[in-house]
C-alpha positions as CSV (number, residue, x, y, z in Angstrom):
1,M,0.0,0.0,0.0
2,D,2.8,2.5,0.8
3,G,4.3,2.1,-2.7
4,K,0.9,2.8,-4.3
5,N,0.5,5.9,-2.0
6,K,3.9,7.1,-3.0
7,I,3.1,6.8,-6.7
8,Q,-0.3,8.5,-6.3
9,W,1.2,11.3,-4.3
10,A,3.8,12.0,-7.0
11,M,1.1,12.0,-9.6
12,N,-0.9,14.5,-7.6
13,W,2.0,17.0,-8.0
14,M,2.8,16.3,-11.6
15,P,0.2,18.4,-13.6
16,V,2.2,18.5,-16.8
17,L,2.7,14.7,-17.1
18,D,-0.9,14.3,-16.1
19,N,-2.0,16.5,-19.0
20,I,0.2,14.5,-21.4
21,R,-1.1,11.2,-20.0
22,K,-4.7,12.2,-20.7
23,G,-3.7,12.8,-24.3
24,F,-1.9,9.5,-24.5
25,I,-5.0,7.6,-23.2
26,S,-7.0,9.1,-26.0
27,N,-4.5,8.8,-28.9
28,K,-2.5,5.7,-27.9
29,P,0.7,6.8,-29.7
30,F,2.6,3.7,-28.5
31,K,0.0,1.1,-29.7
32,D,1.8,-2.2,-30.4
33,L,5.2,-0.8,-29.4
34,K,7.6,-2.1,-26.8
35,I,9.5,0.3,-24.6
36,S,12.5,-0.7,-22.4
37,M,13.5,1.7,-19.6
38,A,16.4,1.9,-17.2
39,L,15.9,4.8,-14.7
40,H,16.2,5.4,-11.1
41,L,13.0,3.5,-10.0
42,E,11.1,5.5,-7.5
43,A,7.7,7.2,-7.4
44,K,8.1,9.8,-10.1
45,T,9.6,7.3,-12.5
46,A,6.7,5.0,-11.9
47,A,4.4,7.8,-13.0
48,L,6.4,8.1,-16.3
49,A,6.2,4.3,-16.8
50,Y,2.5,4.2,-16.2
51,T,2.0,7.2,-18.6
52,L,3.7,5.3,-21.4
53,K,1.7,2.1,-20.7
54,Q,-1.5,4.2,-20.8
55,G,-0.3,5.4,-24.2
56,G,-0.5,1.8,-25.4
57,A,3.1,0.6,-24.9
58,K,4.2,-2.7,-23.5
59,V,6.7,-1.4,-20.9
60,R,9.6,-3.1,-19.1
61,I,11.7,-1.2,-16.6
62,S,14.8,-1.8,-14.5
63,G,16.8,0.4,-12.2
64,C,19.9,2.3,-13.5
65,N,21.7,2.1,-10.2
66,P,22.0,-0.7,-7.6
67,L,21.0,1.5,-4.7
68,S,18.3,3.9,-6.1
69,T,15.3,1.6,-6.4
70,D,12.4,2.1,-4.0
71,D,11.3,-1.5,-3.4
72,E,7.7,-0.5,-2.3
73,V,7.3,1.6,-5.5
74,A,8.7,-1.2,-7.6
75,A,6.3,-3.7,-6.2
76,S,3.3,-1.4,-6.6
77,L,4.2,-0.5,-10.2
78,K,4.1,-4.1,-11.1
79,D,1.1,-5.2,-9.0
80,D,-1.1,-2.1,-9.1
81,F,-0.1,-0.5,-12.4
82,G,0.6,-3.5,-14.6
83,V,4.2,-2.6,-15.6
84,S,6.9,-5.4,-15.9
85,V,9.5,-4.5,-13.3
86,F,13.0,-6.0,-12.9
87,A,14.5,-4.0,-10.0
88,K,15.3,-4.0,-6.4
89,R,17.5,-2.0,-4.0
90,G,21.0,-3.4,-3.1
91,L,21.8,-5.4,-6.2
92,T,25.2,-6.9,-6.9
93,R,26.8,-5.9,-10.1
94,E,25.8,-9.3,-11.6
95,E,22.2,-8.9,-10.6
96,Y,22.2,-5.4,-11.9
97,Y,23.2,-6.5,-15.3
98,E,20.8,-9.5,-15.2
99,H,17.9,-7.1,-14.7
100,L,19.0,-4.9,-17.6
101,E,19.2,-8.0,-19.8
102,K,15.6,-8.9,-18.8
103,T,14.5,-5.4,-19.6
104,I,16.0,-5.3,-23.0
105,E,15.3,-8.9,-24.1
106,I,11.9,-8.0,-25.5
107,E,13.7,-6.4,-28.6
108,P,12.1,-3.0,-27.9
109,D,11.1,-0.4,-30.4
110,I,12.1,2.6,-28.0
111,I,14.5,2.7,-25.1
112,I,14.7,5.2,-22.3
113,D,18.0,5.3,-20.4
114,D,19.7,7.1,-17.6
115,G,23.5,6.8,-17.6
116,G,24.0,4.7,-20.8
117,D,24.2,1.2,-19.4
118,L,21.0,0.0,-21.1
119,T,22.1,1.5,-24.4
120,A,25.5,0.0,-24.2
121,L,24.0,-3.5,-23.4
122,A,21.6,-3.2,-26.3
123,L,24.4,-2.5,-28.7
124,K,26.1,-5.8,-27.9
125,D,23.4,-7.9,-29.8
126,K,22.0,-7.0,-33.2
127,R,18.9,-9.1,-32.4
128,T,18.3,-6.8,-29.4
129,Y,18.7,-3.5,-31.2
130,K,17.3,-4.4,-34.7
131,N,13.8,-2.9,-33.9
132,I,14.8,0.2,-32.0
133,K,13.4,3.2,-33.8
134,G,15.2,5.5,-31.3
135,G,15.8,6.3,-27.7
136,N,16.2,8.9,-25.0
137,E,19.1,9.6,-22.6
138,E,18.2,11.3,-19.3
139,T,21.5,12.5,-17.8
140,T,24.8,14.2,-18.5
141,T,27.0,11.2,-18.0
142,G,24.8,9.2,-20.4
143,V,25.0,11.8,-23.0
144,V,28.7,12.0,-22.9
145,R,28.8,8.2,-23.4
146,L,26.4,8.5,-26.3
147,K,28.5,11.1,-28.1
148,N,31.5,8.9,-27.6
149,M,29.6,5.9,-29.0
150,E,28.7,8.1,-32.1
151,K,32.3,9.2,-32.5
152,A,33.5,5.7,-32.3
153,G,30.9,4.4,-34.9
154,A,29.4,2.1,-32.3
155,L,26.0,3.7,-32.0
156,K,23.5,1.6,-34.1
157,F,20.2,3.5,-33.6
158,P,19.2,7.2,-33.1
159,M,19.2,8.6,-29.6
160,F,17.9,11.9,-28.2
161,D,19.8,14.0,-25.8
162,V,17.0,14.7,-23.2
163,N,19.4,16.0,-20.7
164,D,20.2,19.2,-22.7
165,A,16.5,20.1,-23.3
166,L,15.9,23.5,-21.7
167,M,12.9,22.1,-19.6
168,K,15.2,19.4,-18.3
169,H,18.7,20.7,-17.4
170,L,17.8,24.3,-16.4
171,F,15.5,22.9,-13.7
172,D,16.3,19.2,-13.0
173,N,20.1,19.6,-13.0
174,R,20.2,22.8,-11.0
175,Y,17.2,23.0,-8.7
176,G,16.6,19.2,-8.6
177,T,20.1,18.2,-7.9
178,G,20.7,21.1,-5.6
179,Q,17.8,20.3,-3.3
180,S,17.9,16.6,-3.5
181,T,21.6,16.4,-2.7
182,I,21.2,18.3,0.5
183,D,18.2,16.1,1.3
184,G,20.3,13.0,1.0
185,I,23.3,14.4,2.9
186,L,21.2,15.7,5.8
187,T,19.1,12.5,6.0
188,A,22.4,10.4,6.1
189,T,24.3,12.6,8.6
190,N,21.8,14.8,10.6
191,L,24.7,17.4,10.7
192,V,24.4,21.2,10.4
193,V,25.4,22.9,7.3
194,A,25.6,26.5,8.4
195,G,29.2,27.6,9.1
196,K,30.7,24.5,7.5
197,N,33.2,24.5,4.7
198,V,31.7,22.8,1.7
199,V,33.7,22.0,-1.4
200,V,31.8,21.2,-4.6
201,G,33.6,19.3,-7.3
202,G,32.4,20.6,-10.6
203,Y,30.4,23.7,-11.6
204,G,28.1,22.4,-14.3
205,W,24.4,22.8,-13.9
206,C,24.3,20.2,-11.0
207,G,27.4,21.8,-9.3
208,R,25.8,25.3,-9.6
209,G,22.7,24.0,-7.9
210,I,24.5,22.3,-5.1
211,A,26.8,25.3,-4.5
212,N,24.0,27.8,-4.4
213,K,21.8,25.7,-2.1
214,M,24.6,25.0,0.3
215,R,25.4,28.8,0.4
216,G,21.7,29.3,1.1
217,L,22.0,27.1,4.2
218,G,25.0,29.2,5.5
219,A,27.9,27.2,4.2
220,N,31.3,28.6,3.1
221,V,31.5,27.2,-0.4
222,T,34.5,26.4,-2.6
223,V,34.3,25.2,-6.1
224,T,36.9,23.1,-7.9
225,E,36.9,23.1,-11.8
226,I,39.0,22.2,-14.8
227,D,37.1,24.5,-17.2
228,P,38.4,28.1,-17.2
229,F,35.0,29.6,-18.1
230,K,33.1,27.8,-15.4
231,S,35.8,28.7,-13.0
232,I,35.4,32.4,-13.8
233,E,31.6,32.1,-13.5
234,A,31.9,30.4,-10.0
235,H,34.3,33.2,-9.0
236,M,31.9,35.9,-10.2
237,D,29.0,34.0,-8.5
238,G,30.9,34.7,-5.2
239,F,32.5,31.3,-4.6
240,I,36.1,30.5,-3.7
241,V,37.7,28.6,-6.6
242,K,40.7,26.3,-5.7
243,P,42.1,22.9,-6.8
244,M,40.8,19.9,-4.9
245,E,44.2,19.2,-3.5
246,E,44.2,22.5,-1.7
247,A,40.5,22.7,-0.8
248,I,40.2,19.2,0.7
249,G,42.5,20.3,3.6
250,Y,39.8,22.5,5.1
251,A,36.6,20.9,3.8
252,D,33.9,19.7,6.2
253,F,31.9,18.3,3.3
254,V,33.1,17.4,-0.3
255,I,30.4,16.9,-2.9
256,T,31.4,15.6,-6.3
257,A,29.2,16.4,-9.4
258,T,31.5,16.1,-12.4
259,G,30.8,12.9,-14.3
260,V,34.6,12.2,-14.1
261,K,36.3,9.4,-12.1
262,D,38.9,9.9,-9.3
263,I,37.8,13.3,-8.0
264,V,38.6,12.2,-4.5
265,T,41.4,9.6,-4.3
266,P,43.2,7.9,-1.4
267,E,46.2,10.1,-2.0
268,L,44.0,13.2,-1.6
269,L,42.4,11.8,1.5
270,K,45.7,11.8,3.3
271,D,45.6,15.6,3.2
272,A,41.9,15.8,4.2
273,K,40.6,17.4,7.3
274,D,39.7,15.0,10.1
275,G,36.0,14.1,9.9
276,V,35.5,15.1,6.3
277,V,32.2,13.9,4.9
278,L,32.3,12.7,1.2
279,A,29.2,12.6,-1.0
280,N,28.7,12.0,-4.7
281,S,26.0,13.4,-6.9
282,G,27.5,12.3,-10.2
283,H,26.1,9.3,-11.9
284,F,28.6,6.6,-11.1
285,N,30.3,5.6,-7.9
286,N,33.8,6.3,-9.0
287,E,34.0,10.1,-8.5
288,V,34.8,9.4,-4.9
289,A,37.1,6.4,-5.6
290,V,35.7,4.1,-3.1
291,E,37.3,0.9,-4.5
292,D,40.8,2.4,-4.4
293,I,40.1,4.0,-0.9
294,E,39.1,0.5,0.4
295,K,42.3,-1.0,-1.1
296,E,44.3,1.6,0.7
297,F,42.5,2.0,4.0
298,G,40.3,-1.1,4.4
299,K,36.6,-1.8,4.0
300,G,35.5,0.9,6.4
301,K,33.0,0.6,9.2
302,V,29.3,1.3,9.0
303,V,28.6,3.9,11.7
304,R,25.2,5.1,10.6
305,R,22.7,4.0,7.9
306,N,24.4,5.0,4.5
307,V,27.6,6.2,6.3
308,K,30.9,4.4,6.4
309,A,33.9,5.5,8.4
310,Y,37.5,5.1,7.1
311,T,40.6,5.5,9.2
312,I,43.3,7.4,7.5
313,G,46.3,7.5,10.0
314,K,44.9,9.3,13.0
315,K,42.1,10.9,11.0
316,K,38.6,9.7,10.0
317,A,36.7,10.2,6.7
318,Y,33.1,9.4,6.2
319,V,31.7,8.2,2.8
320,L,27.9,8.5,2.2
321,S,26.0,5.8,0.3
322,D,29.1,3.9,-0.8
323,G,30.0,6.7,-3.1
324,R,26.7,6.3,-5.1
325,L,24.2,9.0,-5.9
326,V,23.6,10.5,-2.5
327,N,20.3,12.1,-3.5
328,L,18.8,8.8,-4.3
329,A,20.7,6.3,-2.2
330,S,20.3,8.4,1.0
331,G,17.4,10.8,0.0
332,Q,14.2,10.7,-2.0
333,G,15.6,11.9,-5.3
334,H,14.6,15.1,-7.0
335,P,11.5,17.0,-5.9
336,V,8.3,15.8,-7.6
337,E,7.5,19.0,-9.5
338,I,11.0,19.1,-11.0
339,M,10.7,15.5,-12.3
340,D,7.3,16.4,-13.7
341,L,9.2,18.6,-16.3
342,S,12.0,16.1,-17.0
343,F,9.6,13.1,-17.4
344,S,7.2,15.1,-19.5
345,I,10.2,15.8,-21.9
346,Q,10.9,12.1,-21.8
347,A,7.3,11.1,-22.6
348,L,6.8,13.6,-25.5
349,T,10.2,12.7,-27.0
350,A,9.2,9.0,-26.9
351,K,6.0,10.0,-28.7
352,Y,8.0,12.0,-31.3
353,I,10.2,8.9,-32.0
354,A,7.0,6.7,-32.3
355,E,5.4,9.1,-34.8
356,N,8.6,10.4,-36.6
357,P,11.3,7.7,-36.5
358,P,14.6,9.5,-37.1
359,K,16.4,8.4,-40.3
360,Q,20.1,9.0,-39.3
361,V,22.0,7.2,-36.6
362,K,23.2,9.9,-34.4
363,V,22.6,11.8,-31.2
364,Y,19.7,14.3,-31.7
365,P,18.7,17.3,-29.6
366,V,15.1,17.3,-28.4
367,P,13.0,19.2,-30.9
368,N,12.3,22.9,-29.7
369,E,8.5,22.3,-30.0
370,I,8.7,19.7,-27.3
371,D,10.4,22.1,-24.9
372,L,7.9,24.7,-25.7
373,E,5.0,22.4,-25.2
374,V,6.1,21.4,-21.8
375,A,6.8,25.0,-20.8
376,T,3.4,26.0,-22.1
377,I,1.6,23.3,-20.1
378,Y,3.5,24.1,-17.0
379,L,2.6,27.8,-17.1
380,K,-1.0,27.0,-17.7
381,S,-1.0,24.4,-14.9
382,Y,0.3,27.0,-12.4
383,G,-1.8,30.0,-13.6
384,I,1.3,31.9,-14.7
385,K,0.6,34.5,-17.5
386,L,3.1,36.2,-19.7
387,D,3.4,39.5,-21.4
388,K,3.0,39.7,-25.2
389,L,4.7,41.9,-27.7
390,T,2.5,44.5,-29.3
391,R,2.6,44.8,-33.2
392,E,4.7,47.9,-32.8
393,Q,7.2,46.1,-30.6
394,Q,7.3,43.1,-33.0
395,R,8.0,45.5,-35.9
396,Y,10.7,47.3,-33.8
397,I,12.7,44.1,-32.9
398,N,12.5,42.9,-36.6
399,S,13.8,46.2,-37.9
400,W,17.5,47.2,-38.4
401,Q,16.8,50.8,-39.3
402,E,15.4,52.2,-36.0
403,G,17.7,52.4,-33.0
404,T,16.2,55.4,-31.1
């Protein structure tokens, strides 16, 4: 019952997806189509899977991370909403890939991925990918992998870069990651943020969100970056900018959000402040190099749910959620209203693929009209009205002759 309540609660706060679902029920854009999905399986994701099913699709879904599945939601999605589910929390690596195999074995027409593991698996077998008209990728890390697949000539079907749709990354990556990362860290630790030194690895959209939310809670925030332009942006946004090897010496919290491995290594931890708390909001559990840390300092001791302590000489370092996504492994994931936008982009892009199968094998941007449709439904749902240009204003901005 709890899983069903969680899903229904999420649906109550997802007016954009609800509007889209009503259209799907009427038009059945996915009639006779099979959709395989690998996403963080929690209540908001269940709402998306159910929406696609209501649109006529045969849907299979697995988790895209061994620690991000909500078991109550997974059970309800299967039993109460009729979706085929292959997911549970706490999977071994072998179980994780077995579930992905089960999800993709139906030879889908469309795939929806988060992080690229499902896509990479599908590419291993022509029988598996031969029917795929196209697919969607949800997150930054997955898009990087997709573009590398395209460059290497390994991509065998069209994919859409959902992550970079305006109605996704401007809100999901910034406001969603910012809030949900704090939710995960505070749930795991119950520690105060105000007055603490917080180091954020990476100043992409996710890093921006985390840094700004942490500052809002009273933290002294330092940003580490490899990109000169993002470094200048962080500096002008009022953050200290330093290399990680300098910043880790005074950090109370280190939060990684880069999409790159080895942001915090055993060597760096030797210079860390005693009691430093390490959390990761990047997709994979190698930004905080847990495997190498355990080789160097031992397996660590569980001192609190989702918190392990490692002894480094006379100091302690605490790793949250085994280095996996802290906002999902220790928290509840992004806020419902944020995922309403992201999953509405997913749903409409899947519909676009079903109705307009792309001809070229490449990574496509989400069509502008989908972004605009989601934005328009959102504004209407919340009663937000916009100004409109007068005819004279339209004439003025389209003219090159008048400047006074």
